[in-house]
C-alpha positions in Angstrom: 215.3 -16.4 63.9 218.6 -17.1 65.7 219.5 -13.9 67.4 223.4 -13.8 67.0 224.9 -11.3 68.9 223.8 -9.1 72.4 222.5 -6.0 70.9 223.2 -2.1 71.4 219.8 -0.7 72.2 220.4 2.7 70.6 223.0 3.5 67.6 223.5 5.7 64.7 223.1 5.4 61.4 224.4 7.0 58.7 223.7 6.4 55.3 225.2 7.7 51.5 223.1 7.3 48.8 224.4 7.9 44.5 222.7 11.6 44.9 224.9 12.7 47.3 222.2 12.3 49.7 223.8 12.1 53.4 221.4 10.9 56.4 221.9 10.4 60.0 219.6 8.3 62.7 219.5 7.6 66.4 217.9 5.1 66.3 216.2 2.8 69.3 216.7 -0.5 68.6 214.7 -2.0 71.3 211.6 0.2 70.6 212.4 0.0 66.8 211.8 4.1 66.6 213.7 6.6 65.2 214.5 9.1 68.0 216.8 12.2 66.2 217.2 12.8 62.7 219.4 15.0 60.4 220.4 14.8 56.9 222.6 17.1 54.4 224.5 17.0 51.2 227.8 16.1 50.3 230.0 16.0 47.3 229.4 12.3 45.9 231.4 12.1 42.5 229.5 9.2 41.0 231.6 9.0 37.7 234.7 8.8 40.2 233.1 6.7 43.2 234.6 9.2 45.7 233.9 12.0 47.9 234.8 15.1 46.1 235.6 17.4 49.6 237.1 14.8 52.1 237.2 17.8 55.0 233.6 19.1 53.8 232.5 15.1 54.8 233.9 15.4 58.4 232.7 19.5 58.9 229.3 18.0 58.3 229.3 14.8 60.2 231.0 16.9 63.1 227.9 19.9 62.9 225.3 17.0 62.6 226.6 14.9 65.3 226.9 18.4 67.7 223.5 19.2 66.5 222.1 15.8 67.7 224.4 16.1 70.6 225.6 12.4 70.0 228.2 11.6 72.2 231.8 9.9 71.8 231.9 6.6 71.8 228.5 5.9 70.5 228.0 2.7 68.1 228.3 3.9 64.5 226.4 2.3 61.5 227.4 3.1 57.8 226.1 2.0 54.7 227.5 3.1 50.8 226.2 3.0 47.8 227.9 -0.3 45.9 230.1 0.6 43.4 229.4 -2.4 41.2 227.1 -5.4 42.0 226.0 -8.6 40.1 225.8 -12.0 40.2 227.8 -14.8 38.5 228.0 -18.4 37.4 231.0 -20.4 38.7 232.1 -23.7 39.2 231.0 -25.3 42.6 234.1 -26.4 42.9 236.1 -23.0 43.6 237.4 -22.6 46.3 237.1 -18.9 48.2 240.5 -17.6 47.0 239.2 -18.9 43.4 235.9 -16.9 43.8 237.6 -13.8 45.1 240.2 -13.6 42.2 237.9 -14.2 39.9 235.5 -11.5 41.1 238.2 -9.0 41.5 238.9 -9.1 37.9 235.2 -8.6 37.2 235.3 -5.5 39.0 238.1 -4.6 37.5 237.2 -5.1 34.1 234.2 -2.9 34.7 236.9 0.2 34.6 235.1 1.7 37.7 238.1 1.0 39.7 241.0 2.8 38.1 244.4 1.5 39.8 242.8 1.1 43.3 242.5 -2.6 44.1 238.7 -3.3 45.0 237.1 -4.6 48.0 235.3 -7.5 46.7 232.1 -9.3 48.8 230.2 -12.0 47.7 227.4 -14.7 48.6 226.5 -17.9 47.2 222.6 -17.3 45.8 222.4 -21.4 45.0 224.2 -24.4 43.9 223.1 -26.2 40.5 224.2 -30.1 41.2 223.4 -31.5 38.1 225.6 -29.0 36.3 227.9 -28.6 39.2 227.8 -25.0 39.1 227.4 -22.2 41.6 225.4 -18.6 41.3 227.2 -16.0 43.5 225.6 -12.3 44.3 229.0 -10.2 44.7 229.8 -6.7 44.8 232.7 -4.4 44.8 234.0 -1.2 46.6 236.5 1.2 46.8 239.0 0.9 49.4 240.0 4.6 49.8 235.9 5.3 50.2 235.8 2.5 53.3 239.0 4.3 55.1 237.7 7.7 54.9 234.4 7.0 56.7 236.3 5.1 59.1 238.9 7.6 59.7 236.4 10.1 59.8 234.3 8.8 62.4 236.9 7.4 64.5 238.4 10.7 64.3 235.0 12.2 66.1 235.7 10.1 68.8 233.0 7.4 67.7 233.0 3.4 67.8 232.8 2.6 63.9 230.9 -1.1 64.2 230.1 -1.7 60.5 230.3 -0.3 57.2 227.5 -2.0 54.9 226.2 -2.0 50.8 223.4 0.4 50.6 221.7 -2.6 48.9 221.4 -4.5 51.8 220.9 -1.6 53.9 217.6 -1.0 51.5 216.6 -4.6 52.3 216.7 -4.6 56.2 215.0 -0.9 55.9 212.2 -1.9 54.0 211.7 -5.3 56.0 211.8 -2.6 58.9 208.6 -1.1 57.7 206.3 -3.9 58.4 205.1 -4.1 54.4 207.0 -7.7 54.5 205.1 -9.7 56.9 206.1 -13.2 57.9 204.4 -15.1 55.9 206.7 -13.5 53.3 209.8 -13.9 55.4 208.7 -17.8 55.8 210.5 -20.7 53.9 207.5 -21.9 51.7 206.6 -18.0 50.5 206.1 -17.5 46.7 208.6 -14.9 46.8 209.2 -10.8 47.2 210.8 -8.3 45.9 212.2 -4.9 46.0 212.0 -2.1 43.2 214.6 0.9 43.9 214.5 4.0 41.7 217.2 6.5 42.0 217.9 9.2 39.7 220.3 7.2 37.2 219.4 3.8 37.7 216.6 1.1 39.0 217.6 -2.1 41.0 215.2 -4.9 41.7 216.1 -7.1 44.2 214.1 -10.3 44.4 214.0 -12.7 47.5 212.6 -15.6 48.3 211.6 -15.9 52.0 214.8 -14.9 54.0 216.9 -15.6 50.4 218.2 -13.5 48.2 217.3 -15.3 44.8 218.8 -12.4 42.2 219.8 -8.6 42.2 219.4 -6.4 39.4 220.6 -2.7 38.6 220.3 -1.3 35.4 220.7 2.6 33.9 217.2 4.6 34.1 216.3 8.3 32.5 213.6 10.2 33.3 214.2 12.9 30.6 210.7 14.4 29.6 207.6 14.4 31.4 205.0 13.2 28.6 204.3 9.1 29.2 207.6 8.8 31.8 205.6 6.2 33.6 204.6 4.3 30.5 208.8 4.8 29.7 209.7 4.2 33.1 207.4 0.5 32.8 208.1 -0.4 29.9 212.0 -0.7 30.9 211.2 -2.3 34.6 208.3 -4.9 33.5 210.8 -8.0 31.6 212.3 -8.0 35.0 209.4 -8.2 36.9 208.1 -10.7 35.1 210.7 -13.1 34.9 209.9 -13.2 39.1 208.0 -15.4 40.7 206.4 -13.1 43.9 203.7 -12.3 45.6 204.6 -8.7 47.1 206.8 -5.7 46.3 208.1 -2.5 47.5 208.9 0.4 46.0 211.1 2.6 47.2 211.6 6.1 45.2 213.8 8.5 45.5 213.6 10.5 42.0 211.8 14.1 42.8 208.6 14.7 40.7 207.9 10.9 40.3 205.0 9.0 42.3 206.0 5.4 43.1 201.6 4.7 43.4 201.2 6.3 39.8 204.0 3.9 38.7 202.1 0.8 40.3 199.0 1.7 38.6 200.8 1.9 35.2 202.7 -1.6 35.3 198.8 -3.0 36.7 200.5 -6.1 38.8 198.3 -8.6 40.3 199.8 -8.9 43.6 200.4 -6.3 46.6 202.4 -3.0 46.0 203.4 -1.0 48.9 204.6 2.6 48.1 207.7 4.7 49.4 208.6 7.7 48.2 211.1 9.6 49.5 210.4 13.2 47.8 207.4 15.5 47.7 204.8 13.1 47.2 205.6 12.0 50.9 202.6 12.4 53.0 203.5 10.3 56.1 206.3 9.1 57.7 207.5 5.6 57.0 209.2 4.6 60.1 207.6 5.6 64.2 209.1 8.3 65.3 209.6 10.3 68.8 207.8 13.6 67.9 209.1 15.4 70.3 212.7 15.6 68.8 212.3 14.8 65.2 211.3 17.4 63.4 207.8 16.0 61.2 209.2 17.6 58.0 212.4 16.2 58.5 210.5 12.4 59.1 209.4 12.8 55.3 212.2 12.0 54.3 214.0 9.1 56.5 214.6 6.2 54.2 214.5 2.5 54.5 218.6 3.1 53.6 219.2 4.7 56.7 217.2 3.1 58.7 218.2 -0.6 57.6 221.5 0.6 58.3 220.4 1.0 62.0 219.2 -2.8 61.8 222.2 -4.1 60.4 222.1 -5.6 64.3 218.9 -7.2 63.6 219.6 -9.3 60.3 223.0 -10.1 59.8 222.7 -13.7 60.8 220.6 -14.4 58.0 223.3 -12.5 55.2 221.6 -9.5 54.9 224.8 -7.9 54.8 228.2 -7.5 53.1 230.4 -6.1 55.7 232.8 -4.1 53.4 234.5 -3.5 57.2 232.9 -5.2 60.2 235.0 -4.3 63.1 233.2 -5.7 65.9 230.3 -7.6 64.8 231.3 -11.2 63.0 229.1 -11.9 60.7 227.6 -14.9 59.4 229.0 -18.2 58.1 228.9 -15.9 54.4 225.9 -18.2 52.6 225.0 -21.3 54.7 221.1 -20.6 55.6 220.8 -19.1 52.0 221.7 -22.2 50.3 219.6 -25.0 52.7 216.5 -22.3 52.4 217.5 -22.2 48.0 217.8 -26.0 48.3 214.3 -25.6 49.7 212.8 -22.9 48.0 214.8 -22.1 44.5 212.6 -23.5 41.7 215.4 -25.1 39.3 216.9 -26.8 43.2 213.1 -27.6 44.0 213.0 -29.9 40.6 216.0 -31.7 41.7 214.9 -32.3 45.5 211.7 -33.9 44.1 213.3 -36.6 41.7 214.8 -37.7 45.0 213.3 -40.3 46.6 211.5 -39.1 49.7 213.0 -40.7 52.6 216.7 -39.8 50.7 215.3 -36.1 50.3 214.2 -35.9 54.0 217.8 -37.4 55.4 219.3 -34.8 53.5 217.0 -32.1 55.2 217.5 -33.3 58.3 221.2 -33.5 58.3 221.1 -30.0 56.4 219.2 -28.6 58.9 221.0 -30.4 61.7 224.6 -29.1 61.0 223.0 -25.6 59.9 221.8 -25.3 63.6 224.5 -26.7 65.7 226.9 -24.3 63.4 224.7 -21.5 64.2 224.4 -21.8 67.8 227.8 -22.1 68.4 228.2 -19.0 66.0 225.6 -17.1 68.2 227.7 -17.8 71.3 231.0 -16.5 70.0 228.9 -13.4 68.5 227.2 -12.8 71.6 230.6 -13.1 73.2 231.5 -10.7 70.9 229.4 -8.0 71.0 229.7 -8.2 75.4 233.3 -7.4 74.5 232.1 -4.2 72.3 229.7 -3.1 75.0 232.7 -3.2 77.5 235.6 -1.2 75.0 232.8 1.5 74.6 232.4 1.5 78.5 235.9 2.1 78.3 236.3 4.4 75.9 233.6 6.9 77.8 236.0 6.5 80.8 238.9 8.0 79.0 238.7 12.1 78.7 236.3 13.0 75.2 238.1 16.3 74.7 241.9 15.8 73.9 242.6 19.7 74.6 241.1 19.2 78.1 243.6 15.5 78.1 246.6 17.2 77.6 245.9 20.5 80.0 245.5 18.3 82.6 248.6 15.6 81.4 250.6 19.5 81.9 249.2 20.4 85.4 249.9 16.7 86.3 253.1 16.8 85.2 254.0 20.9 86.5 252.3 19.5 89.9 254.8 16.2 90.0 257.8 18.6 89.9 256.8 21.4 92.2 256.4 18.2 94.4 259.7 16.8 94.2 261.2 20.2 94.6 259.6 20.2 97.9 260.8 17.0 98.9 264.4 18.3 97.8 264.1 21.4 100.0 262.8 19.4 102.7 265.3 17.1 102.4 268.3 19.8 102.5 266.5 21.7 105.5 266.8 18.3 107.7 270.9 17.8 107.4 271.8 21.5 107.3 274.6 21.4 111.0 274.2 24.7 113.5 277.1 26.5 112.1 276.3 26.4 108.0 273.5 28.3 106.6 272.6 28.8 102.5 273.0 32.2 101.0 271.4 31.2 97.8 269.8 28.0 96.7 268.3 27.1 93.2 266.8 24.4 91.3 266.9 24.0 87.7 264.1 22.6 85.3 266.1 19.1 84.8 265.6 19.6 88.9 269.6 19.9 89.6 270.6 22.2 92.3 273.0 24.7 93.3 273.5 26.1 96.5 275.8 28.4 98.1 276.7 29.0 101.6 278.9 30.0 104.5 280.1 28.0 107.3 282.7 28.6 110.3 284.6 25.5 109.5 285.4 23.4 106.6 284.3 20.1 108.3 280.6 21.0 108.8 280.3 21.6 105.0 281.8 18.2 104.7 279.7 16.9 107.3 276.6 18.5 104.9 277.8 17.6 101.8 278.3 13.5 103.0 274.7 13.8 104.3 273.2 15.2 101.2 275.2 12.5 99.4 272.8 9.7 101.3 269.7 10.9 99.6 269.3 9.6 95.8 267.8 13.0 94.6 271.6 14.5 95.5 273.7 11.1 95.2 275.2 13.2 92.1 276.3 16.3 93.5 279.6 17.9 93.7 281.8 20.4 96.1 282.5 23.0 93.0 284.6 25.2 95.6 285.5 26.1 98.9 287.3 29.2 99.9 287.9 31.5 102.6 284.8 34.5 103.1 286.1 37.8 101.6 289.1 36.6 99.6 289.2 36.6 95.9 288.8 33.6 93.8 293.2 34.3 93.1 293.6 34.1 96.9 295.8 30.9 98.5 293.3 29.4 101.0 294.0 26.0 102.6 293.6 22.9 100.8 290.5 21.0 101.7 289.9 17.3 100.8 286.1 16.5 100.7 286.1 13.5 101.7 287.8 13.9 105.3 287.2 17.7 105.6 291.0 18.0 107.0 292.5 21.4 106.0 295.4 23.3 106.3 294.0 26.6 105.2 296.1 26.5 102.1 294.5 26.9 99.0 291.2 26.8 96.6 290.1 23.1 96.3 289.1 24.1 92.9 289.5 26.6 90.6 285.6 28.5 90.2 284.6 28.5 86.8 282.9 31.7 85.5 279.2 31.5 86.8 276.6 32.4 83.8 275.0 35.7 84.2 271.2 34.4 82.9 268.4 34.0 84.7 268.9 30.4 85.8 265.5 30.1 86.6 263.2 27.5 84.6 260.5 26.4 86.5 257.4 28.6 87.8 257.8 29.6 91.8 256.0 27.6 94.2 253.2 29.3 96.1 253.8 31.8 98.5 257.7 31.2 98.7 259.9 33.3 96.6 263.7 32.3 96.3 266.8 33.6 94.0 266.4 32.1 90.7 262.3 31.7 90.3 262.6 28.2 92.9 261.7 28.6 96.4 262.9 27.3 99.6 260.6 25.3 102.0 259.5 27.0 105.3 261.6 24.6 107.0 264.6 26.1 105.6 263.9 29.9 104.9 265.3 30.7 108.3 268.6 29.1 107.0 268.7 31.5 103.9 270.6 34.3 105.0 269.2 38.3 103.4 272.8 39.8 104.8 274.3 41.1 102.3 277.5 41.3 104.3 280.2 38.1 104.6 279.9 37.6 108.4 282.6 39.6 110.8 283.8 36.6 111.9 286.4 34.2 110.0 284.5 31.3 107.9 284.5 29.4 104.7 282.3 30.1 101.9 281.3 27.0 99.5 279.4 25.8 96.4 277.5 23.1 95.9 276.9 22.0 92.1 276.7 24.0 88.9 275.2 27.3 88.4 273.3 27.5 85.1 
């Protein structure tokens, strides 16, 4: 078996069945062991094929992940019930686009999809060269339920890898039980089958080796108890007798029904293995970690959820529909299936035998050689894709796992950056204050704009201080709002001052002062240990310059204002 990609060693699988039963398992893909398991019931509307309460689904998964201690970034695989699955005989000359159009029309005609555009997936089962036809197996699912699970799982911080069909997960889960041997999977086997019983239907999946040859879903009623097994057998036996097989596995989830009793009534002449996921279960079907998995719950572990966890093991064989496959690239959509059917299918077997042995051998060698080359290339690509996925998970684990913690950290960082900027501003001011100039009031606002008021014995010192401030980029937009003789009112006549030269004639104010806002200008927290007017601090090196004396100095001096008070 070709290994298509590097595997995740531990995965979490989620499986939803038609009876609203939701299973979650943490699975060791190396040891093939169930590490943790939980189940619950969600409201799945079988008639409309949707989750009635999406919020309840999210809450249920959140509680299960918390209880199972599933960490953010964990790879998640999901399987959902097929809304409709069937097979169709089509022209072998149809393109993929034509096949998709035909299948989607079939799905819409079932009236199960309303006006919703169905997601369609298909696989080629066999080709009849004589009739120029092909048989395809196809399935449909509503886009809204796929999107719902994607959004819920990624919203909980998990890494969604793939969403698959429950029917194909069942195949993988049954193989994982060990009931299907290597001989059954061999290219020359007689064939084997899975019979699945749920409360509303039965499903028969027939395989030859590793290729699906047919898949049937039919309604099934369990009304009454008298002769119930004979009734079930009467419905199922025509499908069983039409198949060529040497092994069968019955998977039963219907309460009150025993798969062993049904097998006895069917009286088949080949081995039948029975799996009951109900009160008739006597032992777990899969290996479990007995320290972390409750013994009673272990009896409920179904092939559906374990098969979902085994997605990586078999996806390169075509055992998937991949309704959403984010991280793993699916196989070529049936090349191995076609080759196997050419070698195994009963109808095509007649065609091969009618050709000369030499030509037949050449065709087989050519097909196998081409297939091996293709899958070797695909395998390398898938391996690189898986490595990329692992790296993405590691990167996500590095990121903060809690949004609130991240937001809080970001807020603290922003506050720290602002406070650091304030400290730098104060240090710059302190470095350029002349000896004969001192600061009375110094404010820094939330937008980091500056307002300062102070005194100087002469105007040139004020101008020198102003020009020194302008050399720093932080203060390049500062302007001198006013200079006036200390002690005189705003209507006083003082010297005219040229702010660029510093020359004055002791005349009028250089500019009319504006009214100062009475509101508290503080918009930033106070730096630790520094108390300043307006709630903003002064650096220690400038504190000696800021006067606490309310009286204007006795000697003649000038009062100046730089910036605007807010």
